[in-house]
C-alpha positions, 0 to 999 in steps of 0.5 A: 890354551885359547886364552893365550891366543888373546893374552900374548898379542895383548901383552906384546901390544902393551909393551910396544905401547909403553915403549912408544910413550916412553920414547915420545916423552923422551923426544919431547924433552920430558926428562931433560932437567931432573934436578931443576925443580928439586932445587927450585923448591929449596930456593923458594922464598916463602914470605908470610902474608901481610 
């Protein structure tokens, strides 16, 4: 029972920490362009080295 007094606040803190990291990344524009890098790799011109 004593472990619940420690584990419940720690788990709540981890959830709020993960939500804070997610919303901070979202506000910084981390998830704005999800298709650009995938299409850029297909259009890459790989020329052999001379």
